[in-house]
C-alpha positions as CSV (number, residue, x, y, z in Angstrom):
1,M,-31.5,-3.0,24.6
2,A,-28.3,-2.0,26.5
3,N,-25.4,-0.8,24.3
4,M,-22.0,-2.5,24.3
5,D,-20.4,-0.1,26.7
6,D,-23.1,-0.8,29.3
7,R,-22.9,-4.6,28.8
8,Y,-19.1,-4.4,29.0
9,F,-19.0,-2.6,32.3
10,D,-21.7,-4.8,33.8
11,Y,-20.0,-8.1,32.6
12,Y,-16.4,-7.3,33.5
13,G,-17.3,-5.3,36.6
14,K,-18.6,-8.6,38.2
15,L,-15.4,-10.4,37.3
16,V,-13.3,-7.6,38.7
17,E,-15.1,-7.8,42.0
18,A,-14.4,-11.5,42.2
19,F,-10.8,-11.0,41.3
20,V,-10.4,-8.4,44.0
21,R,-11.9,-10.7,46.6
22,D,-9.4,-13.4,45.8
23,V,-6.3,-11.2,45.7
24,E,-6.8,-8.5,48.4
25,S,-6.2,-11.0,51.2
26,L,-2.8,-12.1,49.8
27,Q,0.5,-11.0,51.5
28,H,1.5,-8.3,49.1
29,P,5.2,-7.6,48.5
30,D,6.4,-4.0,49.0
31,V,6.8,-3.4,45.2
32,D,5.3,-0.6,43.2
33,K,4.1,-0.7,39.6
34,M,3.3,-4.4,39.6
35,P,0.8,-4.9,36.7
36,Y,-2.9,-5.6,37.0
37,P,-5.1,-7.6,34.6
38,H,-5.4,-6.3,31.1
39,L,-9.0,-6.6,30.0
40,P,-10.4,-6.2,26.4
41,L,-10.6,-2.7,25.1
42,F,-12.6,-1.5,22.0
43,G,-13.1,1.6,20.0
44,G,-16.1,3.9,20.1
45,G,-17.0,2.8,16.6
46,Y,-16.6,-0.9,17.2
47,E,-20.2,-1.8,18.0
48,Q,-21.5,-0.4,14.7
49,S,-18.6,-1.4,12.5
50,A,-19.2,-3.7,9.4
51,L,-16.1,-5.6,10.5
52,K,-15.9,-6.5,14.2
53,L,-12.2,-7.4,14.6
54,V,-10.4,-8.2,17.8
55,I,-6.6,-8.4,17.8
56,V,-5.3,-10.7,20.6
57,G,-1.7,-10.8,21.9
58,Q,0.1,-12.9,24.5
59,D,0.1,-10.5,27.5
60,T,0.9,-6.8,28.2
61,K,4.1,-5.9,29.9
62,G,3.8,-3.6,32.9
63,W,0.1,-2.8,32.7
64,G,-0.5,-0.4,35.5
65,D,-0.1,-0.7,39.3
66,L,-1.8,-3.6,41.0
67,K,-1.9,-2.0,44.5
68,K,-3.7,1.1,43.2
69,Y,-6.0,-1.1,41.1
70,L,-7.1,-3.1,44.1
71,A,-7.7,0.0,46.2
72,D,-9.7,1.7,43.5
73,A,-11.7,-1.4,42.5
74,K,-12.9,-2.0,46.0
75,G,-14.8,1.2,45.9
76,D,-15.6,1.1,42.2
77,P,-15.0,-2.1,40.1
78,G,-15.3,-0.1,36.9
79,A,-12.7,2.6,37.7
80,A,-9.8,1.0,35.9
81,L,-12.0,-0.2,33.1
82,R,-13.2,3.3,32.3
83,S,-9.7,4.7,32.5
84,D,-8.2,2.1,30.3
85,L,-11.1,2.4,27.8
86,E,-10.7,6.2,27.6
87,E,-6.9,5.8,27.0
88,F,-7.5,3.3,24.2
89,R,-10.1,5.6,22.6
90,R,-7.6,8.4,22.6
91,H,-5.5,6.1,20.3
92,E,-2.5,6.1,22.6
93,F,-1.5,2.8,21.1
94,T,-0.4,4.5,17.9
95,K,2.7,5.6,19.8
96,W,3.6,2.1,21.1
97,G,5.0,0.4,18.1
98,S,7.8,1.9,16.0
99,H,8.0,-0.7,13.3
100,R,6.2,-3.7,11.7
101,H,7.9,-6.3,13.9
102,T,6.4,-4.8,17.1
103,F,2.9,-5.8,18.2
104,W,1.4,-2.4,17.6
105,G,3.4,-1.6,14.5
106,F,2.1,-4.8,12.8
107,A,-1.4,-4.4,14.2
108,I,-1.7,-0.9,12.6
109,M,-0.1,-2.1,9.4
110,A,-2.6,-5.0,9.2
111,L,-5.6,-2.7,10.0
112,A,-4.6,-0.3,7.2
113,A,-4.1,-3.2,4.7
114,I,-7.5,-4.7,5.6
115,H,-9.2,-1.4,4.9
116,G,-7.4,-0.9,1.6
117,Q,-4.9,1.7,2.9
118,P,-1.3,1.0,1.8
119,N,0.3,3.7,3.9
120,W,-0.1,2.7,7.5
121,G,2.1,5.6,8.6
122,V,-1.0,7.8,8.2
123,M,-2.6,5.9,11.1
124,K,0.6,6.0,13.2
125,N,0.2,9.8,12.9
126,G,-3.4,9.7,14.0
127,G,-5.1,9.7,10.6
128,L,-8.0,7.5,9.6
129,K,-9.5,7.7,13.0
130,E,-12.6,5.8,11.8
131,V,-10.4,2.7,11.4
132,L,-8.6,3.3,14.7
133,D,-12.1,3.5,16.4
134,S,-13.4,0.3,14.8
135,F,-11.5,-2.6,16.4
136,A,-10.8,-4.2,19.8
137,W,-7.6,-5.3,21.6
138,A,-7.4,-8.2,24.0
139,E,-4.7,-10.5,25.5
140,A,-4.8,-14.3,25.8
141,N,-3.4,-13.9,29.4
142,A,-5.0,-11.0,31.3
143,V,-2.3,-11.2,33.9
144,E,1.2,-10.8,32.6
145,L,3.2,-14.0,32.6
146,F,5.9,-14.3,35.2
147,K,9.2,-13.7,33.5
148,G,11.5,-13.2,36.5
149,E,11.7,-9.5,35.7
150,W,9.9,-8.1,38.7
151,K,12.4,-7.7,41.5
152,G,11.1,-8.4,44.9
153,V,8.1,-10.3,43.7
154,P,8.0,-13.9,44.9
155,R,7.1,-16.4,42.1
156,D,4.5,-18.1,44.3
157,Y,2.7,-14.7,45.0
158,W,2.7,-13.9,41.2
159,E,1.2,-17.3,40.4
160,K,-1.6,-16.8,42.9
161,V,-2.4,-13.4,41.3
162,Q,-2.2,-15.1,37.9
163,A,-4.5,-17.9,39.0
164,A,-7.1,-15.4,40.2
165,G,-6.8,-13.7,36.8
166,K,-7.5,-16.8,34.9
167,R,-11.2,-15.9,35.2
168,F,-10.6,-13.2,32.6
169,D,-9.0,-15.5,30.0
170,G,-10.7,-17.4,27.2
171,I,-12.4,-16.5,23.9
172,H,-15.9,-17.0,25.5
173,H,-15.6,-13.5,27.1
174,L,-15.0,-11.9,23.7
175,V,-17.9,-13.9,22.1
176,E,-20.2,-12.9,24.9
177,V,-19.5,-9.2,25.1
178,L,-17.8,-8.1,21.9
179,K,-19.4,-10.5,19.5
180,P,-16.6,-10.3,16.9
181,N,-16.6,-11.6,13.3
182,V,-12.9,-12.1,13.2
183,V,-10.1,-12.6,15.8
184,I,-6.5,-12.2,14.9
185,V,-4.3,-14.0,17.4
186,L,-0.6,-12.8,17.4
187,Y,0.7,-15.5,19.8
188,W,2.0,-18.7,18.3
189,G,2.4,-20.4,21.8
190,L,-1.3,-20.1,22.5
191,K,-2.8,-23.1,24.3
192,K,-5.7,-23.5,22.0
193,E,-7.4,-26.2,24.2
194,D,-7.6,-23.7,27.1
195,Y,-8.3,-20.5,25.1
196,F,-11.0,-21.9,22.9
197,H,-12.5,-24.2,25.6
198,G,-16.1,-25.0,25.0
199,Y,-16.0,-24.4,21.2
200,D,-15.5,-26.9,18.4
201,R,-12.7,-25.8,16.1
202,E,-12.9,-26.4,12.3
203,D,-9.5,-26.2,10.6
204,V,-9.9,-24.4,7.3
205,S,-6.4,-23.7,6.0
206,Q,-2.7,-23.4,6.9
207,N,0.2,-21.7,5.1
208,G,3.3,-22.1,7.1
209,R,2.7,-20.4,10.4
210,F,-0.4,-18.6,9.1
211,T,-3.5,-20.7,10.2
212,H,-7.1,-20.1,9.6
213,F,-9.8,-22.0,11.6
214,R,-13.4,-21.4,12.5
215,L,-15.6,-21.7,15.6
216,P,-18.9,-22.6,13.9
217,T,-21.2,-22.1,16.9
218,A,-19.7,-18.7,17.6
219,K,-19.8,-17.8,13.9
220,L,-16.2,-16.6,14.3
221,D,-13.2,-16.9,12.1
222,V,-9.8,-17.0,13.8
223,L,-6.5,-16.1,12.1
224,H,-3.6,-17.4,14.1
225,M,0.0,-16.3,13.5
226,P,3.2,-15.6,15.5
227,H,4.0,-12.5,17.5
228,P,5.5,-9.9,15.2
229,R,8.8,-10.2,16.9
230,S,8.9,-13.8,15.8
231,M,7.7,-13.3,12.2
232,G,11.1,-12.8,10.6
233,P,13.4,-13.7,9.1
234,R,11.7,-16.7,7.7
235,E,8.4,-15.2,6.6
236,K,8.6,-11.6,7.7
237,A,5.7,-9.3,8.6
238,D,4.7,-8.5,5.0
239,F,3.8,-12.2,4.4
240,F,1.4,-12.4,7.3
241,C,-0.1,-8.9,6.6
242,K,-0.8,-9.9,2.9
243,A,-2.1,-13.3,3.9
244,A,-4.5,-11.7,6.4
245,K,-5.7,-9.1,3.9
246,S,-6.2,-11.7,1.2
247,L,-8.2,-14.1,3.5
248,M,-10.4,-11.2,4.8
249,D,-11.2,-10.3,1.2
250,D,-12.0,-13.9,0.3
251,L,-14.3,-14.3,3.4
252,G,-16.1,-11.1,2.5
253,F,-15.1,-9.2,5.7
254,A,-13.1,-6.6,3.8
255,K,-13.4,-5.0,0.4
256,N,-11.4,-2.5,-1.5
257,F,-13.7,0.4,-2.3
258,P,-13.3,2.4,-5.5
259,E,-12.6,6.1,-4.8
260,F,-16.0,7.1,-6.1
261,V,-18.8,4.6,-5.2
262,N,-21.6,5.1,-7.8
263,G,-23.8,3.0,-10.1
264,T,-20.9,1.5,-12.1
265,Q,-20.1,-2.2,-12.3
266,E,-16.8,-1.5,-10.5
267,A,-18.7,-0.2,-7.5
268,A,-21.3,-3.0,-7.4
269,Q,-19.4,-5.2,-4.9
270,T,-18.9,-2.3,-2.6
271,V,-22.6,-1.5,-2.7
272,E,-23.4,-5.1,-2.0
273,F,-20.9,-5.2,0.9
274,L,-22.4,-2.1,2.5
275,T,-26.0,-3.2,2.0
276,K,-25.3,-6.7,3.5
277,N,-23.4,-5.4,6.5
278,A,-25.5,-2.3,7.4
279,P,-28.0,-2.6,10.3
280,E,-31.6,-2.6,9.3
281,I,-33.7,0.5,9.8
282,S,-35.5,0.3,13.2
283,G,-36.7,2.3,16.1
284,E,-33.1,2.2,17.6
285,F,-31.4,2.8,14.2
286,D,-33.1,5.3,12.0
287,K,-32.3,6.5,8.5
288,Y,-30.1,9.3,9.8
289,A,-28.0,6.7,11.7
290,L,-27.7,4.7,8.6
291,V,-26.4,7.7,6.6
292,A,-23.8,8.2,9.4
293,W,-22.9,4.4,9.3
294,I,-22.3,4.5,5.6
295,A,-20.3,7.7,5.8
296,T,-18.1,6.1,8.5
297,E,-17.4,3.0,6.4
298,L,-16.5,5.2,3.4
299,A,-14.2,7.3,5.6
300,K,-12.3,4.2,6.6
301,R,-11.4,3.7,2.9
302,Q,-11.1,7.4,2.0
303,A,-13.9,6.9,-0.5
304,F,-17.0,8.9,-1.3
305,M,-20.4,8.0,-2.8
306,S,-22.9,9.5,-5.2
307,V,-26.2,10.5,-3.7
308,P,-28.3,8.2,-6.0
309,T,-26.2,5.2,-4.8
310,L,-26.8,6.2,-1.2
311,A,-30.6,6.3,-2.0
312,S,-30.4,2.7,-3.3
313,I,-28.8,1.4,0.0
314,I,-31.2,3.4,2.2
315,N,-34.2,1.9,0.3
316,A,-32.8,-1.6,0.5
317,K,-32.5,-1.3,4.3
318,G,-36.1,-0.1,4.7
319,G,-35.6,3.6,4.8
320,R,-38.4,5.9,3.5
321,T,-39.1,9.6,3.1
322,N,-41.2,11.4,5.7
323,G,-44.1,10.8,3.2
324,G,-43.5,7.1,3.2
325,E,-42.0,7.0,-0.3
326,R,-38.8,5.3,-1.5
327,F,-35.8,7.7,-2.0
328,S,-35.3,8.5,-5.6
329,G,-31.8,10.0,-5.3
330,G,-33.2,13.5,-5.9
331,R,-34.0,16.4,-3.6
332,G,-35.3,14.2,-0.8
333,T,-32.1,12.3,-0.6
334,Y,-30.1,15.5,-0.5
335,R,-32.3,16.7,2.3
336,L,-31.6,13.5,4.1
337,V,-27.8,14.1,3.8
338,S,-28.1,17.7,5.0
339,G,-30.5,16.7,7.9
340,S,-28.1,13.9,9.0
341,Y,-25.2,16.4,9.0
342,Q,-27.1,18.9,11.0
343,R,-28.4,16.3,13.5
344,Y,-24.9,15.0,14.4
345,D,-23.4,18.5,14.4
346,K,-26.0,19.7,16.9
347,Q,-25.3,16.6,19.0
348,G,-21.7,17.7,19.3
349,K,-20.5,14.7,17.1
350,G,-18.4,16.8,14.8
351,K,-16.3,13.9,13.5
352,I,-19.4,12.0,12.3
353,A,-20.9,15.2,10.8
354,E,-17.6,15.8,9.0
355,S,-17.6,12.3,7.6
356,I,-21.2,12.9,6.3
357,A,-20.2,16.1,4.6
358,E,-17.1,14.5,3.0
359,A,-18.7,11.2,2.0
360,F,-21.7,12.1,-0.3
361,R,-21.3,13.8,-3.7
362,R,-23.3,14.9,-6.6
363,P,-22.7,13.0,-9.9
364,N,-20.3,15.8,-10.9
365,F,-18.2,15.2,-7.6
366,D,-19.5,18.4,-5.9
367,Y,-20.3,17.9,-2.2
368,A,-23.9,17.1,-1.6
369,Y,-23.8,19.1,1.6
370,P,-20.9,21.6,1.5
371,R,-19.3,22.4,4.9
372,G,-20.8,25.5,6.4
373,A,-24.1,25.2,4.4
374,S,-27.3,26.1,6.2
């Protein structure tokens, strides 16, 4: 089965080819830095994340240079897709919002809250990379809306480019390629009939300008609220952030983890959450991959787990020792942790290896596999 990156490039590459065919024959004005379509971008950990969350805005101001985009895309439709995806995965967006009433300031604050992190400034400074890797970003309008700000660009030309770019708009693209659990739309003026065309909408709840509805056939929950610039002074950003966090908890998409996940009653909901959301052991996802998956989810919440508790989840997902036995939480499970660390370290995936080393502990809190162990 193709991974999400491959499906993404194949799917959007064909749409880019069609867009270029429509636009290249237009009479282009002599203007540099006119934006090109913004297409959905997702982190390297999104495909395996327990929560597949997409944050959707209205449009992106000044997204690249259309002339260069057309020239590059004629030879390689995926050129801009790769470049934009690489930039997103470097977490450049952490530099784009200085406070909670900007799009990116609010988005990062909400991401931190959903994952139980009260200090979103840590993520603004590049911390909690596992969270920053785990979500996707899209725009309701791939081509920036005409606002009269682009000198020398005739409105009729802009509208022709925008019409060609309509092929990129609509929630069906996200459902097809990214398969999210939850979409947060930060655009109160969204034309729902257009964006959700083809899907029945089930209204669930509304609290002022915070609306929750569901697309049953897509198994998708949508949280709709205004752009952060328009959140105050009536409700303010904190209201929407807390409402989103509370609803995500109620829906079972987010859970606050205790610092130490072990066999206690306090940790039972966390173990249930991880067991429910973890992929099943298979030929494409082995027990070592499951250890890495659990470590990454723990790292998002700055939590760690006892090795016996890890064994219970591995067993529940179908993992067995090389001898075909269930893991007991003893020596074999510690070997599984060390083997997982060494496997990812040798593959050059140091961040995952580091998460594994940090995540799993002995009952006395010592590391199950100390860094530098051999």
